[in-house]
TITITI-881729 format. One record per residue: x, y, z of N, C-alpha, C in turn; residue in three letters. Coordinates in steps of 0.1 Angstrom, whole numbers, padded with zeros to 4 digits, always signed. Example, Ala and Ser with C-alpha at 12.3 -4.5 7.8 and 13.67 -1.06 7.14 Angstrom:
BEGIN
+0132-0057+0078+0123-0045+0078+0132-0033+0078ALA+0128-0022+0071+0137-0011+0071+0129+0000+0079SER
END
This chain:
BEGIN
+0009-0012+0000+0000+0000+0000+0009+0012+0000MET+0005+0022-0008+0013+0035-0009+0006+0046-0003THR+0013+0054+0006+0007+0065+0012+0011+0078+0005LEU+0007+0089+0010+0011+0102+0004+0026+0103+0003ALA+0031+0108-0008+0045+0109-0010+0052+0097-0014GLY+0044+0086-0017+0050+0074-0022+0057+0065-0011GLY+0054+0068+0001+0060+0061+0012+0052+0048+0014VAL+0059+0036+0015+0052+0024+0017+0051+0020+0031ARG+0041+0012+0034+0039+0007+0048+0037-0008+0048ARG+0044-0015+0056+0042-0030+0057+0031-0033+0067PRO+0025-0044+0065+0014-0048+0074+0017-0061+0081PHE+0008-0066+0090+0012-0076+0099+0016-0089+0093PRO+0024-0097+0101+0030-0109+0097+0021-0121+0101ILE+0013-0120+0111+0005-0131+0116-0009-0128+0120GLY-0013-0131+0131-0026-0129+0137-0035-0120+0130ILE-0044-0126+0123-0054-0118+0115-0063-0110+0125LEU-0067-0117+0136-0076-0110+0145-0069-0098+0152THR-0056-0099+0154-0049-0088+0160-0048-0077+0150THR-0046-0080+0137-0045-0070+0126-0058-0062+0126PHE-0069-0069+0126-0082-0062+0125-0084-0053+0137VAL-0081-0058+0149-0083-0050+0161-0074-0038+0162ALA-0062-0039+0155-0052-0028+0157-0052-0018+0146LEU-0059-0021+0135-0057-0012+0124-0061+0003+0127THR-0070+0005+0137-0074+0018+0140-0063+0026+0147ALA-0054+0019+0154-0043+0025+0161-0029+0023+0156THR-0027+0011+0150-0014+0007+0145-0016+0006+0130LEU-0020+0017+0123-0024+0017+0109-0012+0016+0099SER+0000+0014+0104+0011+0014+0094+0020+0003+0097ALA+0029+0005+0107+0040-0005+0108+0036-0016+0118LEU+0023-0020+0118+0019-0030+0127+0025-0043+0123ALA+0031-0051+0132+0037-0063+0129+0030-0075+0136VAL+0022-0082+0130+0015-0093+0136+0023-0106+0133SER+0031-0110+0142+0040-0121+0140+0038-0132+0149CYS+0026-0136+0152+0024-0147+0162+0012-0155+0159GLY+0009-0164+0167-0003-0173+0166-0002-0181+0154SER-0013-0189+0151-0013-0198+0140-0023-0193+0129THR-0028-0181+0130-0037-0176+0120-0029-0172+0108SER-0037-0167+0098-0030-0163+0085-0020-0152+0087GLY-0015-0148+0075-0004-0138+0075-0009-0127+0066GLU-0018-0118+0070-0023-0107+0062-0012-0097+0059PRO-0011-0093+0046-0003-0082+0042-0010-0074+0032VAL-0006-0061+0031-0012-0053+0021-0001-0050+0010ALA-0004-0053-0002+0006-0051-0013+0008-0036-0016ALA+0020-0031-0016+0022-0017-0020+0021-0015-0034PRO+0017-0003-0038+0016+0001-0052+0030+0001-0058ALA+0031-0001-0072+0044+0000-0078+0050+0013-0077PRO+0063+0014-0077+0070+0027-0076+0072+0033-0063GLY+0070+0025-0052+0072+0030-0038+0086+0034-0036ALA+0088+0044-0028+0102+0049-0026+0111+0039-0019ALA+0123+0037-0025+0133+0029-0019+0146+0037-0019VAL+0152+0038-0007+0164+0046-0006+0175+0039-0013THR+0177+0026-0011+0188+0019-0018+0184+0005-0017SER+0190-0003-0027+0187-0017-0027+0198-0025-0034ALA+0199-0037-0031+0209-0046-0038+0201-0059-0040VAL+0205-0067-0051+0198-0079-0054+0200-0090-0043PRO+0190-0099-0042+0192-0110-0032+0203-0119-0037ALA+0209-0126-0028+0220-0136-0032+0214-0147-0040PRO+0222-0152-0050+0217-0162-0059+0216-0175-0053PRO+0209-0184-0059+0208-0198-0054+0218-0206-0062ALA+0222-0218-0057+0231-0226-0065+0225-0230-0078GLU+0213-0235-0078+0206-0238-0091+0191-0235-0088VAL+0184-0234-0099+0170-0231-0097+0163-0240-0087ALA+0156-0233-0077+0149-0241-0067+0158-0246-0056GLY+0171-0243-0056+0180-0248-0046+0180-0238-0034ALA+0186-0243-0023+0188-0234-0012+0198-0223-0015THR+0195-0211-0011+0205-0200-0014+0218-0202-0007GLU+0228-0197-0013+0242-0198-0007+0242-0187+0004LEU+0242-0191+0016+0242-0183+0028+0252-0187+0038ARG+0259-0178+0044+0268-0182+0055+0261-0188+0066PRO+0268-0197+0074+0262-0202+0086+0264-0192+0097THR+0255-0193+0107+0256-0184+0119+0267-0189+0128VAL+0276-0180+0131+0287-0184+0140+0282-0190+0153ASP+0288-0200+0158+0284-0207+0170+0283-0198+0182THR+0294-0190+0184+0294-0181+0195+0283-0171+0195GLY+0280-0165+0183+0269-0156+0181+0256-0163+0184LEU+0254-0175+0179+0242-0182+0181+0239-0184+0196ASP+0250-0188+0204+0248-0189+0218+0244-0177+0225GLU+0249-0165+0221+0245-0153+0226+0231-0149+0223ARG+0227-0152+0211+0213-0150+0207+0203-0159+0215LEU+0207-0171+0217+0198-0180+0225+0197-0175+0240ARG+0207-0168+0244+0207-0163+0258+0198-0150+0259SER+0197-0143+0248+0190-0130+0249+0176-0130+0244SER+0172-0141+0237+0159-0142+0231+0150-0153+0238LEU+0137-0151+0239+0128-0161+0244+0115-0160+0237ARG+0109-0172+0236+0095-0172+0231+0086-0164+0241GLU+0076-0157+0236+0067-0149+0244+0052-0153+0241LEU+0044-0155+0251+0030-0159+0249+0021-0149+0257ARG+0010-0145+0251+0001-0137+0258-0013-0140+0254SER-0023-0137+0263-0037-0140+0260-0044-0127+0264THR-0051-0121+0255-0059-0109+0258-0067-0106+0246ALA-0078-0098+0248-0087-0094+0237-0093-0106+0230CYS-0094-0117+0237-0100-0129+0230-0091-0136+0221GLY-0077-0133+0222-0068-0139+0213-0056-0144+0220THR-0051-0156+0216-0038-0161+0221-0027-0157+0211ASP-0017-0151+0216-0006-0146+0207+0007-0153+0211ARG+0016-0155+0201+0029-0160+0203+0039-0152+0195GLN+0049-0148+0202+0060-0140+0195+0073-0142+0202GLY+0081-0131+0201+0095-0132+0206+0097-0120+0215THR+0105-0122+0226+0109-0111+0234+0124-0111+0235VAL+0130-0099+0233+0145-0098+0232+0150-0089+0244SER+0161-0094+0249+0168-0086+0260+0180-0079+0254LEU+0179-0066+0255+0189-0057+0249+0193-0046+0259VAL+0205-0040+0256+0209-0029+0265+0209-0016+0256GLU+0201-0007+0260+0199+0006+0253+0203+0017+0262ILE+0213+0024+0258+0218+0036+0266+0221+0032+0281GLY+0226+0021+0283+0230+0016+0296+0219+0010+0304GLY+0207+0009+0298+0196+0003+0305+0192-0010+0298ARG+0190-0021+0306+0186-0034+0301+0171-0034+0298VAL+0166-0037+0286+0152-0036+0282+0148-0050+0276VAL+0136-0054+0280+0130-0066+0274+0120-0060+0264ALA+0122-0062+0251+0114-0055+0241+0107-0066+0232ILE+0095-0062+0228+0088-0070+0218+0080-0061+0209THR+0070-0066+0202+0061-0057+0194+0048-0054+0202ASN+0043-0043+0200+0031-0038+0207+0020-0048+0205ARG+0017-0053+0193+0006-0061+0190+0006-0075+0197HIS+0019-0079+0201+0020-0092+0207+0014-0092+0221VAL+0015-0080+0228+0010-0079+0242-0002-0070+0243VAL-0008-0066+0232-0019-0057+0232-0030-0062+0241ALA-0034-0053+0251-0045-0057+0260-0041-0065+0272GLY-0028-0069+0272-0024-0078+0283-0016-0070+0294ALA-0019-0073+0306-0012-0067+0318+0001-0074+0320ALA+0002-0087+0316+0014-0095+0317+0014-0105+0305GLU+0026-0110+0303+0028-0121+0292+0038-0131+0298ALA+0037-0143+0292+0045-0154+0297+0058-0156+0289ASN+0069-0155+0295+0082-0158+0289+0085-0173+0290ILE+0088-0179+0279+0090-0193+0279+0105-0196+0279VAL+0109-0203+0290+0124-0206+0291+0127-0218+0283ASP+0140-0222+0282+0144-0233+0274+0138-0246+0278GLY+0135-0248+0291+0129-0261+0295+0114-0261+0295ASP+0108-0250+0289+0094-0249+0288+0087-0242+0299GLY+0094-0238+0309+0089-0231+0321+0083-0217+0316THR+0071-0214+0321+0065-0202+0318+0067-0192+0330LEU+0072-0180+0327+0075-0170+0338+0067-0158+0334SER+0057-0154+0342+0050-0142+0338+0058-0129+0340PRO+0057-0120+0331+0064-0107+0332+0054-0096+0329ALA+0055-0085+0337+0046-0074+0336+0049-0066+0323ARG+0038-0062+0316+0039-0054+0304+0041-0039+0310VAL+0052-0033+0307+0055-0020+0312+0047-0009+0304GLU+0047-0011+0291+0040-0001+0282+0045-0002+0268GLY+0038+0006+0260+0041+0006+0245+0050+0018+0243ALA+0059+0016+0233+0068+0027+0229+0060+0037+0221VAL+0060+0050+0224+0052+0060+0218+0053+0060+0203THR+0042+0058+0196+0042+0059+0181+0047+0047+0173GLY+0051+0037+0180+0058+0025+0173+0051+0012+0177ARG+0053+0002+0168+0048-0011+0172+0059-0018+0180ASP+0060-0013+0192+0070-0019+0201+0065-0017+0215ALA+0069-0026+0224+0065-0025+0238+0076-0032+0247ALA+0076-0028+0259+0086-0034+0268+0079-0041+0280THR+0086-0051+0285+0082-0059+0297+0092-0057+0308LEU+0088-0062+0320+0097-0062+0331+0109-0070+0328ASP+0121-0063+0326+0133-0070+0322+0139-0080+0332ALA+0136-0078+0345+0142-0086+0355+0139-0101+0353THR+0127-0104+0347+0123-0118+0345+0132-0125+0335VAL+0134-0119+0324+0143-0125+0314+0158-0124+0318LEU+0161-0113+0324+0175-0111+0329+0180-0122+0339ALA+0170-0128+0346+0173-0138+0356+0180-0150+0349ALA+0177-0153+0337+0182-0164+0330+0190-0161+0317THR+0188-0149+0312+0194-0145+0300+0204-0133+0301GLY+0211-0130+0290+0221-0120+0289+0217-0110+0278SER+0218-0097+0281+0214-0087+0270+0225-0086+0260PRO+0220-0082+0248+0229-0078+0237+0230-0063+0237LEU+0241-0057+0234+0242-0043+0232+0236-0039+0218THR+0231-0027+0217+0225-0023+0205+0235-0014+0197THR+0233-0013+0184+0242-0006+0175+0233+0001+0165GLY+0240+0010+0157+0233+0018+0147+0229+0008+0135ALA+0219+0012+0128+0215+0004+0116+0226+0004+0106ALA+0231-0007+0101+0242-0007+0091+0237-0004+0077PRO+0246-0002+0068+0242+0002+0054+0237-0011+0046PRO+0231-0008+0035+0227-0018+0026+0239-0027+0022VAL+0236-0040+0021+0247-0050+0018+0254-0056+0030GLY+0251-0051+0042+0257-0056+0054+0252-0070+0057THR+0261-0079+0060+0257-0093+0065+0251-0092+0079ASP+0239-0098+0081+0233-0098+0094+0227-0111+0097VAL+0221-0113+0109+0214-0125+0113+0200-0121+0118VAL+0190-0127+0114+0177-0125+0120+0173-0137+0129VAL+0169-0134+0141+0167-0144+0151+0154-0142+0159ALA+0148-0152+0162+0135-0152+0170+0129-0165+0171GLY+0116-0166+0173+0109-0178+0176+0097-0179+0166PHE+0100-0180+0153+0088-0183+0143+0082-0196+0146PRO+0068-0196+0147+0061-0208+0150+0065-0214+0163ASP+0071-0206+0172+0074-0211+0186+0087-0219+0186GLY+0095-0219+0175+0107-0226+0175+0119-0216+0172VAL+0130-0217+0180+0141-0208+0179+0147-0210+0165TYR+0150-0198+0159+0157-0198+0146+0166-0186+0145SER+0178-0188+0139+0187-0178+0136+0192-0180+0122ALA+0189-0170+0113+0191-0172+0099+0200-0161+0094ALA+0210-0164+0086+0219-0154+0081+0213-0148+0068ALA+0215-0135+0067+0211-0128+0055+0218-0115+0053GLY+0213-0106+0046+0219-0093+0045+0208-0082+0042ARG+0212-0070+0046+0203-0059+0044+0202-0055+0029ILE+0190-0056+0023+0188-0054+0009+0183-0040+0005VAL+0176-0033+0015+0172-0020+0011+0168-0012+0024SER+0168+0001+0023+0164+0010+0034+0153+0018+0028ILE+0142+0019+0035+0130+0026+0030+0124+0035+0041GLU+0116+0045+0036+0108+0053+0045+0094+0048+0045GLU+0089+0045+0056+0075+0040+0057+0068+0048+0069ARG+0055+0046+0070+0047+0054+0079+0041+0045+0090ILE+0042+0049+0102+0034+0043+0113+0028+0054+0122ASP+0023+0050+0134+0016+0060+0142+0025+0072+0146ASP+0038+0069+0146+0048+0080+0150+0052+0088+0138GLY+0046+0086+0126+0050+0093+0114+0060+0086+0106GLY+0067+0093+0097+0076+0086+0088+0088+0081+0095GLU+0093+0069+0091+0104+0063+0098+0112+0055+0088VAL+0125+0055+0090+0133+0046+0081+0134+0032+0087SER+0131+0023+0078+0132+0009+0082+0141+0002+0072VAL+0146-0010+0076+0154-0017+0066+0149-0031+0064PHE+0151-0036+0052+0146-0050+0048+0158-0059+0047LEU+0155-0071+0052+0166-0082+0052+0160-0094+0044VAL+0169-0100+0037+0165-0111+0028+0163-0124+0035ASP+0156-0124+0047+0153-0136+0055+0138-0136+0056VAL+0131-0147+0053+0117-0147+0055+0112-0144+0069PRO+0101-0136+0070+0096-0133+0083+0083-0141+0085ALA+0084-0151+0093+0073-0160+0096+0066-0157+0109ASN+0054-0162+0111+0046-0160+0123+0054-0164+0135SER+0054-0155+0145+0061-0157+0157+0075-0150+0158GLY+0079-0144+0147+0092-0137+0148+0090-0123+0153ILE+0078-0118+0156+0075-0105+0162+0084-0103+0174SER+0091-0092+0175+0099-0090+0187+0113-0096+0186GLY+0116-0102+0174+0129-0108+0172+0139-0097+0168GLY+0152-0102+0167+0163-0092+0165+0169-0094+0151LEU+0174-0083+0146+0184-0083+0136+0198-0079+0142VAL+0208-0088+0141+0221-0085+0147+0232-0085+0136VAL+0242-0077+0139+0253-0077+0129+0263-0088+0133ASP+0274-0089+0125+0283-0100+0127+0291-0099+0140THR+0291-0087+0146+0297-0085+0159+0288-0088+0171GLU+0276-0092+0168+0267-0095+0178+0259-0083+0184GLY+0260-0072+0177+0252-0060+0182+0238-0061+0176ARG+0228-0058+0184+0214-0058+0180+0212-0045+0172ALA+0209-0046+0159+0208-0034+0151+0193-0031+0147VAL+0184-0041+0149+0171-0039+0145+0161-0047+0152GLY+0148-0042+0154+0137-0050+0159+0128-0054+0148LEU+0126-0067+0146+0117-0071+0135+0104-0064+0136VAL+0099-0059+0125+0087-0050+0125+0076-0054+0116ALA+0079-0062+0105+0068-0065+0096+0074-0075+0086ALA+0064-0081+0078+0068-0089+0066+0065-0080+0054ARG+0075-0079+0046+0073-0071+0033+0063-0078+0024ASP+0053-0071+0020+0042-0077+0012+0047-0082-0001PRO+0058-0077-0007+0062-0081-0020+0071-0093-0019GLU+0080-0094-0009+0090-0104-0009+0087-0115+0002THR+0079-0111+0013+0078-0120+0024+0089-0119+0034GLY+0099-0110+0031+0110-0109+0040+0109-0099+0052ASN+0118-0100+0061+0117-0092+0073+0119-0077+0071ALA+0111-0069+0077+0112-0055+0078+0115-0051+0093VAL+0125-0043+0095+0130-0040+0109+0131-0026+0112ALA+0127-0022+0124+0130-0008+0129+0145-0008+0133TYR+0153+0002+0130+0165+0004+0137+0162+0008+0152PRO+0171+0005+0161+0168+0007+0175+0166+0021+0178PHE+0172+0030+0171+0170+0045+0173+0156+0049+0172ALA+0148+0041+0164+0134+0044+0162+0124+0039+0173ALA+0130+0030+0182+0121+0024+0192+0126+0027+0206VAL+0132+0039+0208+0138+0043+0221+0130+0055+0227THR+0118+0058+0220+0110+0069+0226+0104+0065+0239ALA+0099+0075+0247+0093+0072+0260+0081+0063+0258PRO+0078+0056+0269+0066+0047+0269+0054+0055+0271LEU+0043+0051+0265+0030+0057+0267+0025+0055+0281GLU+0017+0064+0286+0013+0063+0300+0005+0051+0303ALA-0002+0045+0294-0010+0033+0296-0005+0021+0288ASP-0006+0009+0293-0002-0003+0286-0010-0003+0273PRO-0005-0010+0262-0012-0011+0250-0025-0018+0251PRO-0036-0011+0245-0049-0017+0246-0052-0026+0235GLY-0064-0032+0234-0068-0041+0224-0069-0034+0210CYS
END
């Protein structure tokens, strides 16, 4: 979908019911990446603005798996320590996504997407052994599809990743989270940087050539040094790949009230 000025906006990755409930308030960069419902997206009109882009990496042969680097073992271990599956029930909907433990400006934050915890006072963090630990929803980041939870729950068993600036197009990165409730870390690269619109106004986001499947909401994009450089924010309607906020875009103050339905 194209808005005024040719700016594109991505739509949710998962939960159809969440998408319908949130369109009034999260009318642009809503990222619905959880549950087992469909994956609604809105196709942008041709000619949408793209700051820069590079082609996706080639496959070995037609229909073959793309030639991608493997994720470094040390980086994978750090990701497993900072990411957890997240479950919430509110507004008549069960949601499943990802919560990420990061350090922003010297403060440890447990961050996910707003729609994953919409209407919930608390959400359950799923530890590696399947244990559910309730964590209070602190609030939504003003104008963005992002929300934070009480970080002490995840910090008790996990370690935060430091955050870094969004790297340029062509940079090798890893996208990690819990699509369909299963941990995944996939190597890719940033293929474009675009201006899109959400409740906070126009914002630069970047696209990574890694598929964004249901449950990746709240997952991370990290660089090869292990810095968290983006929060997964949507599935691109044209490619199905991940769209991410740079962390500079999700550090605004929290809204006074927790995110509603």
